[in-house]
DRENDO-1510 file (C-alpha; in Angstrom, 1 decimal, always signed):
<recs>
REC; n; res; u; v; w
REC; 1; UNK; -21.7; -136.0; -152.4 .
REC; 2; UNK; -21.3; -137.5; -148.9 .
REC; 3; UNK; -23.5; -140.4; -149.8 .
REC; 4; UNK; -21.8; -140.8; -153.1 .
REC; 5; UNK; -18.4; -140.8; -151.4 .
REC; 6; UNK; -19.5; -143.6; -149.0 .
REC; 7; UNK; -21.1; -145.7; -151.6 .
REC; 8; UNK; -18.3; -145.4; -154.1 .
REC; 9; UNK; -15.8; -146.4; -151.4 .
REC; 10; UNK; -17.8; -149.5; -150.4 .
REC; 11; UNK; -18.3; -150.6; -154.0 .
REC; 12; UNK; -14.6; -149.9; -154.8 .
REC; 13; UNK; -13.3; -151.9; -151.9 .
REC; 14; UNK; -15.7; -154.8; -152.7 .
REC; 15; UNK; -14.5; -154.9; -156.3 .
REC; 16; UNK; -10.8; -154.4; -155.7 .
REC; 17; UNK; -10.0; -158.0; -154.8 .
REC; 18; UNK; -11.9; -159.2; -157.9 .
REC; 19; UNK; -10.1; -156.7; -160.1 .
REC; 20; UNK; -6.7; -157.8; -158.6 .
REC; 21; UNK; -7.3; -161.5; -159.3 .
REC; 22; UNK; -8.5; -160.8; -162.9 .
REC; 23; UNK; -5.4; -158.7; -163.7 .
REC; 24; UNK; -3.1; -161.2; -162.0 .
REC; 25; UNK; -4.5; -164.0; -164.1 .
REC; 26; UNK; -3.7; -161.9; -167.2 .
REC; 27; UNK; -0.2; -161.3; -166.0 .
REC; 28; UNK; -1.0; -157.7; -164.9 .
REC; 29; UNK; -1.1; -156.2; -161.5 .
REC; 30; UNK; -2.3; -153.0; -159.8 .
REC; 31; UNK; +0.9; -151.1; -160.4 .
REC; 32; UNK; +1.2; -148.0; -158.1 .
REC; 33; UNK; -1.6; -149.1; -155.8 .
REC; 34; UNK; +0.1; -147.6; -152.8 .
REC; 35; UNK; +0.4; -144.2; -154.5 .
REC; 36; UNK; -3.2; -144.5; -155.8 .
REC; 37; UNK; -4.4; -145.0; -152.2 .
REC; 38; UNK; -2.5; -141.8; -151.3 .
REC; 39; UNK; +0.4; -143.6; -149.5 .
REC; 40; UNK; +3.5; -142.0; -150.9 .
REC; 41; UNK; +6.3; -139.8; -149.8 .
REC; 42; UNK; +6.3; -136.2; -151.1 .
REC; 43; UNK; +8.5; -133.3; -150.1 .
REC; 44; UNK; +6.6; -130.2; -149.0 .
REC; 45; UNK; +6.4; -127.7; -151.9 .
REC; 46; UNK; +6.9; -124.1; -151.2 .
REC; 47; UNK; +5.0; -121.7; -153.5 .
REC; 48; UNK; +2.5; -122.4; -156.2 .
REC; 49; UNK; +1.9; -126.0; -157.5 .
REC; 50; UNK; +0.4; -126.9; -160.9 .
REC; 51; UNK; -0.6; -130.5; -161.6 .
REC; 52; UNK; -1.0; -132.1; -165.0 .
REC; 53; UNK; -2.8; -135.5; -165.4 .
REC; 54; UNK; -2.7; -137.8; -168.4 .
REC; 55; UNK; -4.2; -141.2; -167.9 .
REC; 56; UNK; -1.9; -143.1; -170.3 .
REC; 57; UNK; +0.8; -142.8; -173.0 .
REC; 58; UNK; -1.2; -140.8; -175.5 .
REC; 59; UNK; -2.3; -138.1; -173.1 .
REC; 60; UNK; +1.2; -137.9; -171.5 .
REC; 61; UNK; +2.8; -137.4; -174.9 .
REC; 62; UNK; +0.2; -134.8; -175.8 .
REC; 63; UNK; +1.1; -132.8; -172.7 .
REC; 64; UNK; +4.8; -132.7; -173.4 .
REC; 65; UNK; +5.1; -129.3; -175.0 .
REC; 66; UNK; +2.7; -127.8; -172.6 .
REC; 67; UNK; +4.6; -129.0; -169.6 .
REC; 68; UNK; +7.9; -127.8; -171.0 .
REC; 69; UNK; +6.4; -124.4; -171.9 .
REC; 70; UNK; +5.0; -124.2; -168.4 .
REC; 71; UNK; +8.4; -124.8; -166.9 .
REC; 72; UNK; +9.9; -122.2; -169.2 .
REC; 73; UNK; +7.3; -119.6; -168.6 .
REC; 74; UNK; +6.9; -120.1; -164.8 .
REC; 75; UNK; +10.3; -121.3; -163.6 .
REC; 76; UNK; +9.4; -120.8; -159.9 .
REC; 77; UNK; +6.3; -122.9; -159.7 .
REC; 78; UNK; +6.3; -126.6; -158.8 .
REC; 79; UNK; +5.0; -129.1; -161.4 .
REC; 80; UNK; +3.4; -132.4; -160.6 .
REC; 81; UNK; +2.6; -135.0; -163.3 .
REC; 82; UNK; +0.3; -137.9; -162.7 .
REC; 83; UNK; -0.8; -140.9; -164.7 .
REC; 84; UNK; -3.3; -143.7; -164.3 .
REC; 85; UNK; -1.4; -146.6; -166.0 .
REC; 86; UNK; +2.0; -148.1; -165.6 .
REC; 87; UNK; +2.9; -147.5; -169.3 .
REC; 88; UNK; +1.9; -143.9; -168.8 .
REC; 89; UNK; +4.0; -143.7; -165.7 .
REC; 90; UNK; +7.0; -145.1; -167.4 .
REC; 91; UNK; +6.8; -142.6; -170.2 .
REC; 92; UNK; +6.1; -139.7; -167.7 .
REC; 93; UNK; +9.3; -140.6; -165.8 .
REC; 94; UNK; +11.3; -140.8; -169.0 .
REC; 95; UNK; +10.1; -137.4; -170.3 .
REC; 96; UNK; +9.5; -135.4; -167.1 .
REC; 97; UNK; +11.9; -136.5; -164.4 .
REC; 98; UNK; +14.2; -133.6; -165.2 .
REC; 99; UNK; +11.3; -131.1; -165.7 .
REC; 100; UNK; +8.6; -131.9; -163.1 .
REC; 101; UNK; +9.1; -131.8; -159.3 .
REC; 102; UNK; +7.1; -135.0; -158.9 .
REC; 103; UNK; +5.8; -137.8; -161.1 .
REC; 104; UNK; +3.3; -140.1; -159.5 .
REC; 105; UNK; +0.0; -141.9; -159.9 .
REC; 106; UNK; -3.4; -140.3; -159.8 .
REC; 107; UNK; -5.4; -141.4; -156.8 .
REC; 108; UNK; -8.3; -143.8; -156.7 .
REC; 109; UNK; -11.5; -141.8; -156.8 .
REC; 110; UNK; -12.6; -142.5; -153.2 .
REC; 111; UNK; -12.5; -139.7; -150.6 .
REC; 112; UNK; -9.7; -141.4; -148.5 .
REC; 113; UNK; -7.3; -141.6; -151.4 .
REC; 114; UNK; -8.2; -138.2; -152.9 .
REC; 115; UNK; -7.9; -136.4; -149.5 .
REC; 116; UNK; -4.5; -138.1; -148.8 .
REC; 117; UNK; -3.3; -137.1; -152.3 .
REC; 118; UNK; -4.5; -133.5; -152.2 .
REC; 119; UNK; -3.2; -132.9; -148.6 .
REC; 120; UNK; +0.3; -133.9; -149.7 .
REC; 121; UNK; +0.5; -132.2; -153.1 .
REC; 122; UNK; -1.6; -129.1; -152.2 .
REC; 123; UNK; -2.0; -128.1; -155.8 .
REC; 124; UNK; -3.2; -124.6; -156.8 .
REC; 125; UNK; -4.3; -125.7; -160.3 .
REC; 126; UNK; -5.1; -129.1; -161.7 .
REC; 127; UNK; -5.3; -129.8; -165.4 .
REC; 128; UNK; -6.9; -133.1; -166.5 .
REC; 129; UNK; -6.1; -134.0; -170.1 .
REC; 130; UNK; -8.9; -135.1; -172.4 .
REC; 131; UNK; -12.0; -136.2; -170.5 .
REC; 132; UNK; -11.6; -138.1; -167.3 .
REC; 133; UNK; -14.4; -137.2; -164.9 .
REC; 134; UNK; -13.8; -138.2; -161.3 .
REC; 135; UNK; -16.6; -137.0; -159.1 .
REC; 136; UNK; -14.9; -137.4; -155.7 .
REC; 137; UNK; -11.7; -135.8; -156.9 .
REC; 138; UNK; -13.7; -132.9; -158.5 .
REC; 139; UNK; -15.8; -132.3; -155.3 .
REC; 140; UNK; -12.8; -132.3; -153.0 .
REC; 141; UNK; -10.8; -130.0; -155.2 .
REC; 142; UNK; -13.7; -127.6; -155.1 .
REC; 143; UNK; -14.0; -127.9; -151.3 .
REC; 144; UNK; -10.2; -127.2; -150.9 .
REC; 145; UNK; -10.2; -124.3; -153.2 .
REC; 146; UNK; -8.2; -126.1; -155.9 .
REC; 147; UNK; -8.9; -124.8; -159.4 .
REC; 148; UNK; -9.8; -127.7; -161.6 .
REC; 149; UNK; -9.8; -127.7; -165.4 .
REC; 150; UNK; -10.4; -130.2; -168.2 .
REC; 151; UNK; -8.0; -129.4; -171.1 .
REC; 152; UNK; -7.9; -130.9; -174.6 .
REC; 153; UNK; -11.4; -132.2; -173.8 .
REC; 154; UNK; -13.2; -134.5; -176.2 .
REC; 155; UNK; -16.2; -136.8; -176.0 .
REC; 156; UNK; -17.1; -139.4; -178.5 .
REC; 157; UNK; -20.6; -139.8; -179.9 .
REC; 158; UNK; -21.2; -143.1; -178.1 .
REC; 159; UNK; -20.0; -141.7; -174.8 .
REC; 160; UNK; -22.1; -138.6; -175.2 .
REC; 161; UNK; -25.2; -140.6; -175.8 .
REC; 162; UNK; -24.5; -142.7; -172.8 .
REC; 163; UNK; -23.8; -139.7; -170.6 .
REC; 164; UNK; -27.1; -138.0; -171.7 .
REC; 165; UNK; -29.0; -140.7; -169.8 .
REC; 166; UNK; -27.6; -139.4; -166.5 .
REC; 167; UNK; -27.3; -135.7; -167.5 .
REC; 168; UNK; -28.5; -134.4; -164.1 .
REC; 169; UNK; -25.5; -136.2; -162.4 .
REC; 170; UNK; -23.0; -134.7; -164.8 .
REC; 171; UNK; -24.6; -131.2; -164.5 .
REC; 172; UNK; -24.1; -131.5; -160.8 .
REC; 173; UNK; -20.5; -132.6; -161.1 .
REC; 174; UNK; -19.5; -130.0; -163.7 .
REC; 175; UNK; -20.2; -127.2; -161.2 .
REC; 176; UNK; -17.1; -128.2; -159.3 .
REC; 177; UNK; -14.9; -127.4; -162.4 .
REC; 178; UNK; -13.3; -124.0; -162.8 .
REC; 179; UNK; -13.3; -124.4; -166.6 .
REC; 180; UNK; -13.7; -127.0; -169.4 .
REC; 181; UNK; -11.7; -126.4; -172.5 .
REC; 182; UNK; -12.3; -128.7; -175.5 .
REC; 183; UNK; -10.6; -129.7; -178.7 .
REC; 184; UNK; -13.4; -128.7; -181.1 .
REC; 185; UNK; -16.7; -126.7; -181.3 .
REC; 186; UNK; -18.5; -130.1; -181.5 .
REC; 187; UNK; -16.9; -131.2; -178.2 .
REC; 188; UNK; -17.7; -127.9; -176.7 .
REC; 189; UNK; -21.4; -128.3; -177.7 .
REC; 190; UNK; -21.5; -131.8; -176.2 .
REC; 191; UNK; -20.1; -130.7; -172.9 .
REC; 192; UNK; -22.5; -127.8; -172.5 .
REC; 193; UNK; -25.4; -130.1; -173.5 .
REC; 194; UNK; -24.4; -132.4; -170.7 .
REC; 195; UNK; -24.6; -129.5; -168.2 .
REC; 196; UNK; -21.2; -127.8; -168.3 .
REC; 197; UNK; -21.4; -124.0; -167.6 .
REC; 198; UNK; -21.4; -122.3; -171.0 .
REC; 199; UNK; -19.6; -119.3; -169.5 .
REC; 200; UNK; -16.6; -121.3; -168.5 .
REC; 201; UNK; -16.6; -123.9; -171.3 .
REC; 202; UNK; -14.5; -122.9; -174.3 .
REC; 203; UNK; -12.9; -124.4; -177.4 .
REC; 204; UNK; -9.1; -124.3; -177.1 .
REC; 205; UNK; -8.0; -126.5; -180.0 .
REC; 206; UNK; -5.9; -129.7; -179.8 .
REC; 207; UNK; -2.6; -129.8; -177.9 .
REC; 208; UNK; -1.5; -132.7; -180.1 .
REC; 209; UNK; -1.3; -130.4; -183.0 .
REC; 210; UNK; +1.4; -128.3; -181.3 .
REC; 211; UNK; +4.0; -129.9; -183.5 .
REC; 212; UNK; +6.9; -127.7; -184.6 .
REC; 213; UNK; +8.5; -127.7; -188.0 .
REC; 214; UNK; +12.2; -128.4; -187.8 .
REC; 215; UNK; +14.5; -126.6; -190.2 .
REC; 216; UNK; +16.4; -129.3; -192.1 .
REC; 217; UNK; +18.3; -129.7; -195.4 .
REC; 218; UNK; +18.6; -133.3; -196.5 .
REC; 219; UNK; +20.4; -134.0; -199.7 .
REC; 220; UNK; +19.5; -137.5; -200.9 .
REC; 221; UNK; +19.5; -136.8; -204.6 .
REC; 222; UNK; +15.7; -136.3; -204.5 .
REC; 223; UNK; +15.5; -133.5; -207.0 .
REC; 224; UNK; +13.4; -134.4; -210.0 .
REC; 225; UNK; +11.8; -137.4; -208.2 .
REC; 226; UNK; +8.6; -137.8; -206.2 .
REC; 227; UNK; +9.3; -139.3; -202.8 .
REC; 228; UNK; +7.1; -141.7; -201.0 .
REC; 229; UNK; +8.1; -142.0; -197.3 .
REC; 230; UNK; +7.1; -145.1; -195.3 .
REC; 231; UNK; +7.7; -144.1; -191.7 .
REC; 232; UNK; +7.9; -146.3; -188.6 .
REC; 233; UNK; +7.1; -149.5; -190.5 .
REC; 234; UNK; +6.8; -152.8; -188.7 .
REC; 235; UNK; +7.9; -156.2; -189.9 .
REC; 236; UNK; +4.8; -157.3; -191.9 .
REC; 237; UNK; +4.4; -153.8; -193.4 .
REC; 238; UNK; +7.8; -153.8; -195.1 .
REC; 239; UNK; +6.8; -156.2; -197.8 .
REC; 240; UNK; +3.4; -154.6; -198.0 .
REC; 241; UNK; +4.8; -151.2; -198.9 .
REC; 242; UNK; +7.6; -152.6; -201.1 .
REC; 243; UNK; +5.1; -154.6; -203.2 .
REC; 244; UNK; +2.8; -151.6; -203.6 .
REC; 245; UNK; +5.8; -149.4; -204.6 .
REC; 246; UNK; +7.0; -151.9; -207.2 .
REC; 247; UNK; +3.5; -152.0; -208.7 .
REC; 248; UNK; +3.3; -148.3; -208.9 .
REC; 249; UNK; +6.8; -147.8; -210.2 .
REC; 250; UNK; +5.8; -149.5; -213.5 .
REC; 251; UNK; +3.3; -146.7; -214.0 .
REC; 252; UNK; +5.1; -143.8; -212.4 .
REC; 253; UNK; +8.8; -143.8; -213.4 .
REC; 254; UNK; +9.7; -140.7; -211.3 .
REC; 255; UNK; +8.8; -142.1; -207.9 .
REC; 256; UNK; +11.3; -143.2; -205.2 .
REC; 257; UNK; +10.8; -144.8; -201.8 .
REC; 258; UNK; +12.3; -143.7; -198.5 .
REC; 259; UNK; +11.6; -146.4; -195.9 .
REC; 260; UNK; +12.2; -146.0; -192.2 .
REC; 261; UNK; +11.7; -149.2; -190.1 .
REC; 262; UNK; +10.5; -148.7; -186.6 .
REC; 263; UNK; +13.3; -150.9; -185.3 .
REC; 264; UNK; +16.7; -151.0; -187.0 .
REC; 265; UNK; +17.0; -154.7; -186.6 .
REC; 266; UNK; +14.5; -154.9; -189.5 .
REC; 267; UNK; +16.9; -153.3; -191.9 .
REC; 268; UNK; +18.2; -156.6; -193.1 .
REC; 269; UNK; +14.7; -157.8; -193.8 .
REC; 270; UNK; +14.1; -154.7; -196.0 .
REC; 271; UNK; +17.3; -155.4; -197.8 .
REC; 272; UNK; +16.2; -159.0; -198.6 .
REC; 273; UNK; +12.8; -157.8; -199.7 .
REC; 274; UNK; +14.3; -155.2; -202.0 .
REC; 275; UNK; +16.3; -158.0; -203.7 .
REC; 276; UNK; +13.2; -160.1; -203.9 .
REC; 277; UNK; +11.3; -157.3; -205.8 .
REC; 278; UNK; +14.4; -156.4; -207.9 .
REC; 279; UNK; +14.6; -152.9; -206.4 .
REC; 280; UNK; +17.9; -151.1; -206.1 .
REC; 281; UNK; +18.5; -150.0; -202.6 .
REC; 282; UNK; +20.8; -147.7; -200.7 .
REC; 283; UNK; +21.5; -146.9; -197.0 .
REC; 284; UNK; +21.2; -143.5; -195.4 .
REC; 285; UNK; +24.2; -144.4; -193.1 .
REC; 286; UNK; +26.3; -144.7; -196.2 .
REC; 287; UNK; +25.0; -141.4; -197.7 .
REC; 288; UNK; +23.5; -143.2; -200.7 .
REC; 289; UNK; +21.4; -141.2; -203.1 .
REC; 290; UNK; +18.1; -141.7; -205.0 .
REC; 291; UNK; +19.9; -141.0; -208.3 .
REC; 292; UNK; +21.4; -144.5; -208.1 .
REC; 293; UNK; +18.7; -146.3; -206.2 .
REC; 294; UNK; +14.9; -147.0; -206.1 .
REC; 295; UNK; +14.9; -147.1; -202.3 .
REC; 296; UNK; +16.8; -145.4; -199.5 .
REC; 297; UNK; +16.6; -147.2; -196.2 .
REC; 298; UNK; +16.7; -144.9; -193.2 .
REC; 299; UNK; +19.0; -146.9; -191.0 .
REC; 300; UNK; +19.9; -144.0; -188.7 .
REC; 301; UNK; +18.4; -142.7; -185.5 .
REC; 302; UNK; +16.7; -139.4; -184.8 .
REC; 303; UNK; +16.1; -138.2; -188.4 .
REC; 304; UNK; +12.6; -139.4; -189.3 .
REC; 305; UNK; +10.7; -136.5; -187.9 .
REC; 306; UNK; +12.9; -134.1; -189.8 .
REC; 307; UNK; +13.1; -136.0; -193.1 .
REC; 308; UNK; +9.4; -135.9; -193.7 .
REC; 309; UNK; +10.1; -132.5; -195.3 .
REC; 310; UNK; +11.5; -134.1; -198.5 .
REC; 311; UNK; +8.6; -136.5; -199.2 .
REC; 312; UNK; +5.5; -135.9; -201.3 .
REC; 313; UNK; +3.3; -138.0; -199.0 .
REC; 314; UNK; +3.8; -140.6; -196.3 .
REC; 315; UNK; +2.6; -144.0; -195.2 .
REC; 316; UNK; +2.5; -144.1; -191.4 .
REC; 317; UNK; +3.4; -147.6; -190.1 .
REC; 318; UNK; +2.2; -149.6; -187.1 .
REC; 319; UNK; -1.2; -149.4; -188.7 .
REC; 320; UNK; -1.5; -152.8; -190.4 .
REC; 321; UNK; -0.8; -154.7; -187.2 .
REC; 322; UNK; -2.0; -154.3; -183.6 .
REC; 323; UNK; +0.4; -151.5; -182.7 .
REC; 324; UNK; -2.2; -148.8; -183.1 .
REC; 325; UNK; -0.3; -146.5; -185.5 .
REC; 326; UNK; +2.2; -143.8; -185.0 .
REC; 327; UNK; +1.8; -140.0; -185.1 .
REC; 328; UNK; +0.7; -138.7; -188.6 .
REC; 329; UNK; +1.2; -135.1; -187.5 .
REC; 330; UNK; +5.0; -135.4; -187.9 .
REC; 331; UNK; +4.4; -135.6; -191.7 .
REC; 332; UNK; +1.3; -133.4; -191.9 .
REC; 333; UNK; +3.0; -130.4; -190.2 .
REC; 334; UNK; +5.1; -130.2; -193.4 .
REC; 335; UNK; +1.9; -130.2; -195.4 .
REC; 336; UNK; +2.4; -133.8; -196.5 .
REC; 337; UNK; -0.7; -136.0; -196.8 .
REC; 338; UNK; -0.6; -139.2; -194.8 .
REC; 339; UNK; -2.0; -142.7; -195.3 .
REC; 340; UNK; -2.4; -145.3; -192.6 .
REC; 341; UNK; -3.9; -148.8; -192.2 .
REC; 342; UNK; -7.0; -149.6; -190.1 .
REC; 343; UNK; -5.1; -149.9; -186.7 .
REC; 344; UNK; -4.9; -146.3; -185.5 .
REC; 345; UNK; -6.3; -146.5; -182.0 .
REC; 346; UNK; -3.3; -144.7; -180.5 .
REC; 347; UNK; -4.1; -141.6; -182.6 .
REC; 348; UNK; -7.8; -142.1; -183.3 .
REC; 349; UNK; -8.8; -138.5; -182.4 .
REC; 350; UNK; -6.1; -137.0; -184.6 .
REC; 351; UNK; -7.2; -139.2; -187.6 .
REC; 352; UNK; -10.8; -138.2; -186.9 .
REC; 353; UNK; -9.7; -134.6; -187.7 .
REC; 354; UNK; -7.4; -135.4; -190.6 .
REC; 355; UNK; -9.9; -137.8; -192.2 .
REC; 356; UNK; -12.6; -135.2; -192.3 .
REC; 357; UNK; -10.7; -133.6; -195.2 .
REC; 358; UNK; -8.0; -135.2; -197.3 .
REC; 359; UNK; -5.1; -134.4; -195.0 .
REC; 360; UNK; -5.0; -138.0; -193.8 .
REC; 361; UNK; -6.6; -141.2; -195.1 .
REC; 362; UNK; -7.3; -144.4; -193.3 .
REC; 363; UNK; -7.4; -147.4; -195.6 .
REC; 364; UNK; -8.6; -150.9; -194.6 .
REC; 365; UNK; -6.6; -153.2; -196.9 .
REC; 366; UNK; -3.3; -153.3; -198.8 .
REC; 367; UNK; -5.3; -153.0; -202.0 .
REC; 368; UNK; -6.9; -149.8; -200.8 .
REC; 369; UNK; -3.5; -148.5; -199.8 .
REC; 370; UNK; -2.0; -149.0; -203.2 .
REC; 371; UNK; -5.1; -147.4; -204.8 .
REC; 372; UNK; -4.9; -144.3; -202.7 .
REC; 373; UNK; -1.2; -143.9; -203.3 .
REC; 374; UNK; -2.0; -144.1; -207.0 .
REC; 375; UNK; -4.7; -141.4; -206.6 .
REC; 376; UNK; -2.2; -139.1; -205.0 .
REC; 377; UNK; +0.3; -139.7; -207.8 .
REC; 378; UNK; -2.1; -139.5; -210.7 .
REC; 379; UNK; -4.5; -136.7; -209.7 .
REC; 380; UNK; -2.4; -133.6; -209.3 .
REC; 381; UNK; -5.4; -131.3; -208.3 .
REC; 382; UNK; -6.4; -133.8; -205.6 .
REC; 383; UNK; -2.8; -134.0; -204.3 .
REC; 384; UNK; -2.6; -130.2; -204.1 .
REC; 385; UNK; -5.9; -130.0; -202.2 .
REC; 386; UNK; -4.7; -132.7; -199.8 .
REC; 387; UNK; -1.5; -130.7; -199.1 .
REC; 388; UNK; -3.6; -127.5; -198.6 .
REC; 389; UNK; -5.9; -129.4; -196.2 .
REC; 390; UNK; -2.9; -130.3; -194.0 .
REC; 391; UNK; -2.1; -126.6; -193.7 .
REC; 392; UNK; -5.7; -125.7; -193.0 .
REC; 393; UNK; -6.0; -128.3; -190.3 .
REC; 394; UNK; -3.0; -127.0; -188.4 .
REC; 395; UNK; -4.2; -123.4; -188.7 .
REC; 396; UNK; -7.6; -124.4; -187.3 .
REC; 397; UNK; -6.0; -126.2; -184.3 .
REC; 398; UNK; -3.1; -123.9; -183.5 .
REC; 399; UNK; -3.0; -121.8; -180.3 .
REC; 400; UNK; -4.0; -124.6; -177.8 .
REC; 401; UNK; -0.7; -124.4; -175.9 .
REC; 402; UNK; -0.7; -120.6; -175.6 .
REC; 403; UNK; -4.4; -120.8; -174.5 .
REC; 404; UNK; -3.5; -123.0; -171.5 .
REC; 405; UNK; -0.4; -121.0; -170.6 .
REC; 406; UNK; -2.7; -117.9; -170.5 .
REC; 407; UNK; -5.1; -119.7; -168.2 .
REC; 408; UNK; -2.3; -120.6; -165.8 .
REC; 409; UNK; -1.1; -117.0; -165.7 .
REC; 410; UNK; -4.7; -115.8; -165.0 .
REC; 411; UNK; -5.3; -118.4; -162.2 .
REC; 412; UNK; -2.0; -118.5; -160.3 .
</recs>
């Protein structure tokens, strides 16, 4: 590892100016570079320190319930949260400034930076979310007696095939890890195949499925109707969903649409589109009901995640543009099947699980969207199976949070 450390440092320092120029030309910069080099102020922590790392937004959000549960379960420990990107850092500060004792950047994987970081933080346990493998960081944690874990681990088929080419290298690096805990049995197999210790590599489930039902009692006059919910829709998706609904309404007279724009400044756009398609609309803010309207526009804040409970199935927006989709689990937790467009990169791993059954469907075009909505409305047995699949998926994935809390308790 000494030779690797020297070579990685030389290569990194040679490439850094080039990386900086490329990012600067794209209007991006090396945010947090001082912290990533290990040059940051940190108060000395007394007692045990547990560190959680999520490279960017998706991982940081996935860690939310775990970090909150850790604070609740172990009130006396110090919690450090790190990220690798500026967007991840912004979200981490927003979510954890009042929970964590420190939010900062993960160090560059060169010995100088990692040493500086570990000497200041002095963590007892480090949890790396998903699968970021940093050889120098892993080696120096091992040397300093820091217990290092991968949690919520996953590895794609393409990455797995690439890593197999240098399997001896990964087998050597994996010996520095105290434990590797994966999202699925398939991921577990892949890690062991790459050289992870089978005695300390376990399937824990997926932290992202730790979504809680919220007791709610919405009265929108929905009794006797089947409700389609279009959640977190973006501008171009509003017409897409209203057009599909209008077409389906001619065949299914008992359906209603609840549409929740991602941004409330799009409410007026939905109003105009409703008029265009000759659809009667009401507003949630005015307590309008489905009994008098074809559509209710959710023009209030903070209700979407709770109101999924009244729908029959949901279209998840941000998936027919470049947004990358929004979280389908907010609907699936209530046993409501979901449909999304092809842009789902923010939640690709979740859809990979949902799409293996009928809990969630990814469609490529507006035509496929309407066809799948029609299938859910016309095929009652298929719809019931899809609802059951939602429940089955959550049952298969539950327990991930408690699994990690138990590991913290065992290793502190």
